[in-house]
BADREN-471013 format. One record per atom (N, C-alpha, C, O): residue in one letter; x, z, y. Coordinates in steps of 0.2 Angstrom, whole numbers, plus 5000, padded with zeros to 4 digits. Atoms other than C-alpha are relative to their C-alpha. Layout:
BEGIN
aXZY/...
***
This chain:
BEGIN
x500450004994/x500050005000/x500450005006/x500950045007/x499650014994/x500749955017/x499950065004/x499450095005/x500049944995/x501250095029/x499649995006/x499849935009/x500350014994/x500150115044/x500250055006/x500150035011/x499849954995/x500950265053/x500750024999/x501150004994/x499349985000/x502650335057/x500050085003/x499650095007/x500049934998/x502950525059/x500550015006/x500949975007/x499549994994/x503850605074/x500750014997/x501149985001/x499349995002/x505450655064/x500349934998/x500849925000/x499850075002/x505550465058/x500149975007/x500749935007/x499950034993/x505350405076/x500650035003/x501049995006/x499449964997/x506550535082/x500749974997/x501149965001/x499450025004/x507850475069/x500249935002/x500749915004/x499950074998/x507650295074/x500350005007/x500749965009/x499850004993/x507850335093/x500750025000/x501250005004/x499449985000/x509350435089/x500549954997/x501149955000/x499550055002/x510150295079/x500049945003/x500349895001/x500150064996/x509650175092/x499849934996/x500149884997/x500350055004/x508650065080/x499649965005/x499449985010/x500450054996/x507649915087/x499350034999/x498950004995/x500649985000/x506050005091/x499749995007/x500050005012/x500450014994/x504749955104/x499450045000/x498950034996/x500549955000/x503650095108/x499449985006/x499649975011/x500550034995/x501950045116/x499550065001/x499150084996/x500549954998/x500850175125/x499449975002/x499449935007/x500650034999/x499050125125/x499550055003/x498950035004/x500449954997/x498350285134/x499849975007/x500149935010/x500250014993/x497450275151/x500650025004/x500950065003/x499449994995/x498650275166/x500050075002/x500650095002/x500049934997/x498150445172/x500350054994/x500650104996/x499749955005/x498650525155/x500849984999/x501250034998/x499350015000/x500350435155/x500350035006/x500950055005/x499749974994/x500650495173/x500250074998/x500750105001/x499949935002/x500550675165/x500750014996/x501150054998/x499450005004/x501850645152/x500149944996/x499649904995/x500050065004/x502550505141/x500750004996/x501150054997/x499450015004/x503950445129/x500449965005/x500249905007/x499650034995/x505350395141/x500149934998/x500249895003/x499850065002/x505750245131/x499549954999/x499649894997/x500550045002/x504050175130/x499749955005/x499949965011/x500350054995/x503150025138/x499250025000/x499050074996/x500749985000/x501350045143/x499549945002/x499649905006/x500550054998/x499749945143/x499350055000/x499250084995/x500649965000/x498150035148/x499449964997/x499049934999/x500450045005/x497149965133/x499550054997/x499150034992/x500449955004/x496150125128/x499349984999/x499049984994/x500750025000/x494450065133/x499949944996/x499449934991/x500150075004/x494649885126/x500150014993/x499749984989/x499949995007/x495349945110/x499450044996/x499250024991/x500649975003/x493950065107/x499349965000/x498949984997/x500550055000/x492749925111/x500049954995/x499649904995/x499950055005/x493449815098/x500349945003/x500249885000/x499750064997/x494249695110/x500649974997/x501150004998/x499450025003/x495449585101/x500549975005/x501149955003/x499550034995/x496249525117/x500450065004/x500750055008/x499749944997/x496749705122/x500750005001/x501050035006/x499349995000/x498549685119/x500449935001/x501049925000/x499850075000/x498749495122/x500649995006/x501049955005/x499550014995/x499849525138/x500750034998/x501250035001/x499449975002/x501149615128/x500549954996/x500349914992/x499450045003/x502849535123/x500450054996/x500750094999/x499649965005/x503749615108/x500749975000/x500749914998/x499350035001/x505649595108/x500149984992/x499850014988/x499950025007/x506249505092/x500350054996/x500750094998/x499749955006/x506649605076/x499950075002/x500350115000/x500149934999/x505849765083/x499450024997/x498949984995/x500649965003/x504649885075/x499650025006/x499950065010/x500449984994/x503249915087/x499750074997/x499450074992/x500349935001/x502650105087/x499550015006/x499750015011/x500549994995/x500950125096/x499950085000/x499950114996/x500149924999/x500550295104/x499450015004/x499349975009/x500549984996/x499050375111/x500050085000/x500550114999/x500049934999/x498550555114/x500050044994/x500450094993/x500149965007/x498150615096/x500149954994/x500149984988/x499850045006/x498550465085/x499449964997/x499449934992/x500550035003/x496850385083/x499949935003/x499949885000/x500050064997/x496750245096/x500649964999/x500649904998/x499350045002/x498550195092/x499949974993/x500349924992/x500150045007/x497950155074/x499649945001/x499849894998/x500450074998/x496750025082/x500549955002/x500549895001/x499550054997/x498249955092/x500449974994/x500649914995/x499650035005/x499349945077/x499749954995/x500049904993/x500350055004/x498049865066/x499949935004/x499949885000/x500150064996/x497649735080/x500749965000/x500749904999/x499350035000/x499549695081/x500149974993/x500449924993/x499950035007/x499649675062/x499649944999/x499949894995/x500450065001/x498249555062/x500349945004/x500149885003/x499750054997/x499249455074/x500749984998/x501149945001/x499450015003/x500749455063/x500650045002/x501250025001/x499549964997/x501749595072/x500150064995/x499650094994/x499949945004/x502549735062/x499950065005/x500350075009/x500249944995/x501749895070/x499850064996/x499550054990/x500249945002/x501550075066/x499750045005/x499950045011/x500349954995/x500550215074/x500350064999/x500450094994/x499749935000/x501350375079/x499550054998/x499050075001/x500449955002/x500550515069/x500050065004/x500550085007/x500149944995/x499750645080/x500149995007/x500050035011/x500050034993/x500150545096/x500550055004/x500950085001/x499649964995/x500850635111/x500050084998/x500550114999/x500149935002/x500250805104/x500650024995/x500950074996/x499549995005/x501450785090/x500749995003/x501250025001/x499450024997/x502850705100/x500350065005/x500950065006/x499849944996/x502850865111/x500550044996/x500950075000/x499549965004/x503950945097/x500649964998/x501049984994/x499450035001/x505150805096/x500650035004/x500550065009/x499449974997/x506950855101/x500649964999/x500749924994/x499350035000/x508650795105/x500550045003/x500350095006/x499549964997/x510250865111/x500549965004/x500649905004/x499450024997/x511750845123/x500450055000/x500250115000/x499549955000/x513350935124/x500550005005/x500649955008/x499550004995/x514650995136/x500550064997/x500350114995/x499549955002/x516351085132/x500350035006/x500549995011/x499749974994/x516951215145/x500650044998/x500750084994/x499349975001/x518751265146/x500250004993/x500650044991/x499850015007/x518951205128/x499850064995/x499950054989/x500249945004/x518351375122/x499350014999/x499050054995/x500849995000/x516451365125/x499749934999/x499849895003/x500450065001/x515251235119/x499350015001/x499050064999/x500749994998/x513551215126/x499649944997/x499849894999/x500550055003/x512151125117/x499450005004/x499050065003/x500650004996/x510751075128/x499449974995/x499549914993/x500550025004/x509151065117/x499449985004/x499150025008/x500550034996/x507850955124/x499349984997/x499349954991/x500650035003/x505950925121/x499849955005/x499649965011/x500150054995/x505850755129/x499449995003/x499349975009/x500650014997/x504050745132/x499850045006/x499650015011/x500249964994/x503850895143/x500650015004/x500650045010/x499449994996/x505650895149/x500250075000/x500650105004/x499849935001/x505951075142/x500750004998/x500849974993/x499349995002/x507751125141/x500150074997/x500050125001/x499849945003/x508451265130/x500849994999/x501049934999/x499350015001/x510251305126/x500350044995/x500150104994/x499649965005/x511451365112/x500750005003/x501049945004/x499449994997/x513051425119/x500550044995/x500350094993/x499649975005/x514451455107/x500750015002/x501049975006/x499349984999/x516151545108/x500350034994/x500050084992/x499849985006/x517251575094/x499550004994/x499349944993/x500550005005/x516051625080/x499350035002/x498950044997/x500649974998/x514651695090/x499649955005/x499949915009/x500450044996/x513251615100/x499450045004/x499250095001/x500649984997/x511851645112/x499549955001/x499749895002/x500550054999/x510151555114/x499650025006/x499450075007/x500349994994/x509351535131/x499349965000/x499449904999/x500750034999/x507451495134/x499849964993/x499649904994/x500250045007/x507051445115/x499349985001/x498950015002/x500650034999/x505651325116/x499849964994/x499349934994/x500250045006/x505651255098/x500150054994/x500350114995/x500049955006/x505551335080/x500750024999/x501249995000/x499349975001/x506951455076/x500449964995/x501049964996/x499650035004/x507551345062/x500549955003/x501049945001/x499650054997/x508151215074/x500650035003/x501250005003/x499549974997/x509251335083/x500550034995/x501150034996/x499649975005/x509851415067/x500549954997/x501049964995/x499650065003/x510451245060/x500549985005/x501149975003/x499550024995/x511351205077/x500550055000/x501150035000/x499549955000/x512251365076/x500450004994/x501050004994/x499750005006/x512651355058/x500549944999/x501049944997/x499650065000/x513351175060/x500650015004/x501149985003/x499449994996/x514551245073/x500450064998/x500950085001/x499749945002/x515051395063/x499950075004/x500350115005/x500249954996/x514151515075/x499550054997/x499050024993/x500549955001/x513151675072/x499650025006/x500050035011/x500449994994/x511751695085/x500050085001/x499750124997/x499949934999/x512151865093/x499450025005/x499250085004/x500549984995/x510951865108/x499549945001/x499749885001/x500550054998/x509351775113/x499750035006/x499650095007/x500349984994/x508551775130/x499649955004/x499749895002/x500450054996/x507351695142/x500250015008/x500350075010/x499949994993/x507651665161/x499450035004/x499550055009/x500649974997/x505851715165/x499549994995/x499549964990/x500650005004/x504151725158/x499749935001/x499449925007/x500250074999/x503651535156/x499350005000/x498950044997/x500850025000/x501951465160/x499849944998/x499249924998/x500250065003/x502051295153/x500149994993/x499949934990/x499950005008/x502651325135/x500150074998/x500350115001/x499949935003/x502651465123/x500750014998/x501049974994/x499349985002/x504351545121/x500050024993/x499650054990/x499849985007/x505051555104/x500550054999/x500850064993/x499449955000/x506351685108/x499850064996/x500350084992/x500149955004/x505451825100/x500049984992/x500350024988/x500050025007/x505251725084/x500749994998/x500950014992/x499350025001/x507151675085/x500350074999/x500850074994/x499749935001/x507651865087/x499850024993/x500250054990/x500349985007/x506551905071/x500449964995/x500649994990/x499850055006/x507251755061/x500850014999/x501050004994/x499250005001/x509151795065/x500250075001/x500850084999/x499749944999/x509251975069/x500450015006/x500750065008/x499650004994/x509951935086/x499650055005/x499050065004/x500349964995/x509652055101/x499649965005/x499949915007/x500450034995/x508252005112/x500150035007/x499950095008/x499849974993/x508852025130/x499649975005/x499449915005/x500350024994/x507952015146/x500250055006/x500550105005/x499849964994/x508352075164/x499550065000/x498950054998/x500449945001/x507652255165/x499450005004/x498950045003/x500650004996/x506352205178/x499549964997/x498949965000/x500550035004/x505452105165/x499450044999/x499550094996/x500649975001/x503652155164/x499649974994/x499249924995/x500250035006/x503252115146/x499750064995/x499950124996/x500349955004/x502252205132/x500450014993/x500150054989/x499649995006/x503552195118/x500750035002/x500950035007/x499449964999/x505152285115/x500649955001/x500649894998/x499450044999/x506852205121/x500550055003/x500450105004/x499449964998/x508552265126/x500149985008/x500349925010/x500050014993/x508552285145/x500749995003/x501150035001/x499450014997/x509952215155/x500050015008/x499649985011/x500149994993/x510252275173/x500349945004/x500749905002/x499750064996/x510552145187/x500750015001/x501050065002/x499350004999/x512352095189/x500450024994/x501050014994/x499749985006/x512752165172/x500249944995/x499949894996/x499850065005/x513652055158/x499950024993/x500050084991/x500049995007/x513452035140/x500649964997/x500749904999/x499550045003/x514951975129/x499949974993/x499550004989/x500050035006/x515051855115/x500649964999/x500849935004/x499350045001/x516551765107/x500550035005/x500650095005/x499549984995/x517851775121/x499849995007/x500249995011/x500350014993/x516651755136/x499550055001/x499350094996/x500649954998/x515251845145/x499549965004/x499749915008/x500550034995/x513651795153/x499750065004/x499650115002/x500249954995/x513151885169/x499249995002/x499049935003/x500750004998/x511251925173/x500050005007/x500150065010/x500150004993/x510851875191/x499350005001/x498949954999/x500750004999/x509151925197/x499949955006/x500149965011/x500150064995/x508551765206/x499249995001/x499049944999/x500850005000/x506651805210/x499849945005/x500149925009/x500450054996/x505451675218/x499649964996/x499049964998/x500550045005/x504751565204/x499650054997/x499050054997/x500349945002/x504351725196/x500450065002/x500950065004/x499749944998/x504751905200/x500650024996/x501150054998/x499549985005/x505851935185/x500549944999/x501049954995/x499550065001/x506751755186/x500750025001/x500950065005/x499349985001/x508551775181/x500449934999/x500249894996/x499550055001/x510051655182/x500550034996/x500750094997/x499549975004/x511351675169/x500649965001/x500749905000/x499350034997/x513151645175/x500550014994/x500750064992/x499550005005/x514451595162/x500749995004/x500949935006/x499350004996/x516151635171/x499949975007/x499449995010/x500150044994/x516351525186/x499949934999/x500149895004/x500150075002/x515951365177/x499349975000/x499249925002/x500750035001/x514151355173/x499550065001/x499650125001/x500549964999/x512551435178/x499349974998/x499249924999/x500750025003/x510851425169/x499550035005/x499450095005/x500549984994/x509551435183/x499350004998/x498950025003/x500749995002/x507951435173/x499649955005/x499749895005/x500550044996/x506551375185/x500150025007/x499750005012/x499849994993/x507451435201/x500249945003/x500049925009/x499750064997/x508451285204/x500149944995/x500449964990/x500050055005/x508351115196/x500549955003/x500849965008/x499550044997/x509550965198/x499749955005/x500149925009/x500350044995/x508250875209/x499450045004/x499050015007/x500549964997/x507151015216/x500150084999/x500650104996/x500049925000/x506751205217/x499350024996/x498949984995/x500649975003/x505451315208/x499450015004/x499550015010/x500649994996/x503751335213/x499850085000/x499950114995/x500149934999/x503251505220/x499350034999/x499150095001/x500749994999/x501351505218/x499650024994/x499150054994/x500349995006/x500951535200/x499850074999/x500250125001/x500249945002/x499951685195/x500050055006/x500150115006/x500049964994/x499751745213/x499649975005/x499449925005/x500450024994/x498751735229/x500549975005/x501149985005/x499650034995/x499251655245/x500550055003/x501150035005/x499549964997/x500051805253/x500650024996/x501150024998/x499449995004/x501151845238/x500449944999/x501049944998/x499750065000/x501551665237/x500549995005/x501149975004/x499550004994/x502351675254/x500650054999/x501250035000/x499449955001/x503351835249/x500449974994/x501049984995/x499550035005/x503951745233/x500449945003/x501049935001/x499650054997/x504451595243/x500650025004/x501149995004/x499549974996/x505451705254/x500650024995/x501250014997/x499549985005/x506351775239/x500349944997/x500949944995/x499750065002/x506551605232/x500549975004/x501149945002/x499550024995/x507451555248/x500750034999/x501250004999/x499449965000/x508651695246/x500449984993/x501049984993/x499750015007/x508951655227/x500349935000/x500949934998/x499750065000/x509251475230/x500649995004/x501149965002/x499450004996/x510451505244/x500650044997/x501150024998/x499549965004/x511351635233/x500449954996/x501049954995/x499750055005/x511651495220/x500449955003/x501049935001/x499750064997/x512051355231/x500750015004/x501149975006/x499449984996/x513451455240/x500550024995/x501050054997/x499549985005/x514351485224/x500549944999/x500549905003/x499550055001/x515851385217/x499749935000/x499249914996/x500450065000/x515351205222/x500149964994/x499749914993/x499950045006/x516051135206/x499650034994/x499750004988/x500449975006/x514951255195/x499549954998/x499149925002/x500650055003/x513751155184/x499450044999/x499450104996/x500649975000/x511951205186/x499649964994/x499649904993/x500450025006/x510951195169/x499350035001/x499350094999/x500749974999/x509051215172/x499650014994/x499849994989/x500450005005/x507651255161/x499549944999/x499149944994/x500550065001/x506651095164/x500449945004/x500849955008/x499950064997/x506850915169/x499449995003/x498850015001/x500750014997/x505550855181/x499649944997/x499049934999/x500450055003/x505150705171/x500250004992/x500650044990/x499850015007/x505150655152/x500749984999/x501049945003/x499350005001/x506850655145/x500249944995/x499849934990/x499850065005/x507650495137/x500450034994/x500650084994/x499749985007/x508250505119/x500749985000/x500949944996/x499350024999/x510050495124/x500450075000/x500250124999/x499649945000/x511550615125/x500350025007/x500850055007/x499849994993/x511650625144/x499850075002/x499250085002/x500149934998/x511750805149/x499650005007/x499749975011/x500449994994/x510350855162/x500350065003/x500250125002/x499649954997/x511450955174/x500449975006/x500549915005/x499650034994/x512450935190/x500450065003/x500350125002/x499649954996/x513751025201/x499650035006/x499149995008/x500349984995/x513151135214/x500149965007/x499649955011/x499950044994/x513951025227/x499649945000/x499349925005/x500550065001/x512950875221/x499350025002/x498949985005/x500749985000/x511350965220/x499950025008/x499350005010/x500049984993/x511651035238/x499949945004/x499549945009/x500150064997/x511850865244/x499449964999/x499149935004/x500650045002/x510350795235/x499450035002/x498950005005/x500649964999/x509050935238/x500050025008/x500350075009/x499949984993/x508850935257/x499650065002/x499850095008/x500449934998/x507651085257/x500550055000/x500450105004/x499549955000/x509251185254/x500350015007/x500650065009/x499750004993/x509751145272/x499550035005/x499750055011/x500549974995/x508151225280/x500150075001/x500450114997/x500049934999/x508051395288/x499450034996/x499049994993/x500549975004/x506951525279/x499349985001/x498949974997/x500750014999/x505351495288/x499849934998/x499349914996/x500150075002/x505451305286/x500049994993/x499649954990/x500050005007/x505951325268/x499350024997/x499049994993/x500749975002/x504351435265/x499549955001/x499149944997/x500550054998/x503251305274/x500049944995/x499549924993/x499950065004/x503951165264/x499850014993/x499549984990/x500249985007/x503851255247/x499350014999/x499049984994/x500749995001/x502051305250/x499649935001/x499049934999/x500450074999/x501551125256/x500149954995/x499749914994/x499850055005/x502351035242/x499850024993/x500150004988/x500249975007/x501551135227/x499749944996/x499249914998/x500350055005/x501251015212/x499450024997/x499250084998/x500649985004/x499751015201/x500150064996/x500750074993/x499949945005/x499451175191/x500149984993/x499849944991/x499950015007/x500151175174/x499450014995/x499150064997/x500549995004/x498851155160/x500050074996/x500650094994/x500049945004/x498351325152/x500550055002/x500750094998/x499449964998/x499651415162/x499950085000/x500350124998/x500149935000/x498751585163/x500050024992/x500250074991/x500049985007/x498451585144/x500750004997/x500950054994/x499350005003/x500251535140/x500550055003/x500850084999/x499649954998/x501051655152/x499850074998/x500250114997/x500249945003/x499951785145/x500350014993/x500450074991/x499750005007/x500551745127/x500750025001/x501050064997/x499349985000/x502351755133/x500150075003/x500650105001/x500049934998/x502051925141/x499950044994/x500250094994/x500249965006/x501251985125/x500649994995/x500750044991/x499550015005/x502651905114/x499749984994/x500049984989/x500350035007/x501451835101/x499549955002/x499149965007/x500450064999/x500451675100/x499550004994/x499249954993/x500450005006/x499451725084/x499349995002/x499050015007/x500750024999/x497751645084/x499949945005/x499449925006/x500150054995/x498151505096/x500349944997/x500849944992/x499750075002/x498451315093/x500549985005/x500349965011/x499550014995/x500051285101/x500049925002/x500249915008/x500150074999/x499851095100/x499549985006/x499649945010/x500550014995/x498351105111/x500250035006/x500150015012/x499849974994/x498951235123/x500649975004/x500549975010/x499450024996/x500651155127/x499949925001/x500449905004/x500150074999/x499950975128/x500149995008/x499850035012/x499950024993/x500450895145/x500750015002/x501150054999/x499349994997/x501950885156/x500150075003/x499650115004/x499949944996/x502751025166/x499949995007/x500049935009/x500150014993/x502351055184/x500450065004/x500150095008/x499649944998/x503751185188/x500449985007/x500650035010/x499550014995/x504751095201/x499749975007/x499249945006/x500250034993/x504551055220/x500649965002/x501149985002/x499550044998/x505550905224/x500149995008/x500549965010/
***
């Protein structure tokens, strides 16, 4: 029997190996604006396909010797698209589970610091969610785990590391943290800045204190503004993991889970936090917790030097009052289900919830 579908792991493997794949997104345009597969082409053919219109994909040109993978929200309309293409003599497969399933695809990029520290950036390309495995000698830490524990365990094992600490930069509102799961699965210590207001047990770290692993240390810097407990994690004078405080092309939003008055107060805190970071070593590399767009399936690290970011993000040149006005005027759309997700992350348990439904959609954490 001829295969009609392709799984996320299989497509992930094809992209990793740079095979000839033509990904065709057939969702409505407004859904694609929310999130997408970075390598995909798009035809807004949703209505036509569901009406049985055999001309729905006539405008598409398929590269020679490519496998077409059709994509929709949940994998149903894409089956219609794949079937239509097959009837036209084109080899086509539908992505099982659609974008909801692709939400859990992942890839990595790496950087070596001072020859003694290796950083693996683990990306969920659909949402632009970034987490990190940092190894030194035979020990590692994981920051902002956003995927199943086995993925981080495998990455650590492949490099000869034992995961010693796990931590989050803040209480996330657009995806469910897997840090608690990872701590349970590995026996690692679950660290958070002592100001974190959560309902589960963790090892509190005072602001400016450091934790050691291998032959290096990570310093906990309190950088409130996006959230009150937001933390940036500084690795020597070379790298800083900024969470959702500072991105490579924007700043964090200060308005979630708060009223207008508190949003102003948080924006003023964000101003101080951002300025604290951008006045550090200009050659220090900023590694954030998100990308503002869907991530390509490549090995290009999402990060940049403080110097380049300072030149790129003009809001950093504003005084405090103008910064606050700008931040509050440029608030992006609210992340889907953010109150439920942040509540889950505060509790430390997602029992009874469907994560695929909760986490569907892009992230809206950055102000550009």
